[in-house]
N, C-alpha and C positions, 0 to 999 in steps of 0.2 A: 505661602512660609513654602521650604523646601524638604522636601524629607527628612535629610536629616534631621533639621530643623522640629520638625511632626517628632518624631522623635526622641530628641531631648525634651521636650513637652510633655511625653508620654511618663519620660523616667523620673521630669517633676513631678507631675500626679501620682507616681507609686512611690514616691519617698514619703504621702503623705498619709496613708493607709495602714494601718497596723496588721498583725497576723491575723485577726480574724475577720477583719474586712477583710481583707486579701482571699480568703476561703468563704465568707460569705454567701451563701445561693437561696438568695429573696424567693424563693419558691421552687415545685418540681418544673419541670422544660424550661428558666430561665438557669445559664453559666454566674458562674461567680466573676467577681474582676480577674482573678487567675487565672480562668478558663477564657476571659475575654483576650488578658496577657498573651496565653500559650498559643490559644489559635494566630493571633495576628503576626506571630513572631512564627510559628510553623508555617504560615501561606506563605509570607514573604521572604520565609525557602524555596518554597514549590516554586514561586515570583519571577527566583533569582537562578533552579535551577531550570529551567526558563531560557533564562537569559545566555546561561550557558549552553543550550542545546542550541538553541538561535546562531550563536559564533560557530557553531563548532558544525553547523548544517553547510551539508552532500553540493547542495545544488538552490537556486530557488528556488521557492514558493509561489503558485499562482493565486492560488485559494487566499480569499480572504475573513471577515468576519461576518460573525453573524448578524442577524440584525438587532437585534439586541446588545453584539458590541460592538456596534456603530452606533447605535443609539450610545451607549454609556463612555465611548470616548468623543462625539462629539459635546457632550454633556462634561464631562471632561472629569466625571467621577459615575459612585455609584449613588443613585436616585436613595433618597430617605426613607426607604420602605426597609423591613425587616425580612432578608431573604430566606427561604430555608433549604437546604440542600435532600437531596435524596437521603433517604433514612442509612442506605450504605457509606455516606460519606457525610453522614452530621453526628457520629462516634464523638461521648464530651469531653474536652481537651482534659488536661491536665492540670488539677484540681490541690497539686498536693506539693506548690511549688514554694520554694522562700523566697521572701524580697533581694535579697542576692544573688538568687539562680534568675532569677527574672532581669538585675539591673546587668547582670552576664551577657546574657541571654538579647538582650539586649543592645550592648558594645558590642558583641561579636557580630548582630545584624551591621550595625553602622560601616561597619571597620571593611566587611564582605560587600557591603553593597560600594564602597569607595574605590576596595577594587575592581568591582568589575564596572562601576561608572564611564573608564576609556573602552575598555571593550566593547561596550552599550556602544558608542560614540563612534567604534571603527567599525561598526557590523554592517555590513547591507543589511539595508531596511528591506532588502526581499528575501530575504534569511530568516523561516520560522517557527512556530510550535504551534501544536494545535490546545488552544482551552475549550473544554468541555463545551462551557455557553459560551464563550464569547468568537470564535475560532480562528482561524490563523493571529497569530499575535509575530511579530516582532519583535527585535530585544529591546527595541526603548520602547515598545506598547508593554514589553510585560515590567520592563523596569516597572514605573510610570502607574502601574497596577500596584507597587504597594504600598507607595503613597496616597493613591484613592483607597484601598483598603481601610487604610490608619486612619484618613478622614472619615472612612463611613464611620468605623465602629467612634469617631468620637459623641455618638448619640446614646448607642447605647450603655458608652461609659459614664455620660451626665445619666443617664437613668438609672442603671446599680447605684450612681453615689446616692440619689434622690430614698432608693430603698436600702440604704447603712441603716440596722440601730441596732450592731453590736458594738 
């Protein structure tokens, strides 16, 4: 499934939730569906910022991925595990957005991805930007992370759906 098609699928899921379901936090330490969407959108834009950084790089980067970064790209996605970020990177995502706002943000994300796709294809694969956990990634890899990240959170979405009691 293409990354844009995947985001369209998330938009379809979004249509099905009531405002109460979107904001429902099943238990302490677990995100609401709203927070999951916010996280996906924020992180996708961070990844796309790195795509742009690669395109603007002043020169080639010889360094590569970390061992986990190599593993991630070899399997084509995040492993089916929960990944806990360090506390300083783990502020709870926004839980106050309206469904219409999220839909608009998903549309804006898709528009940005379409605009950057051509840049991705034309950027020297040795122009890279550093990811804190995965090492030095090029524009193509940063762009691929968007879809990998959305696919990774599908399991979380289904788990949250099972806990909807509102």
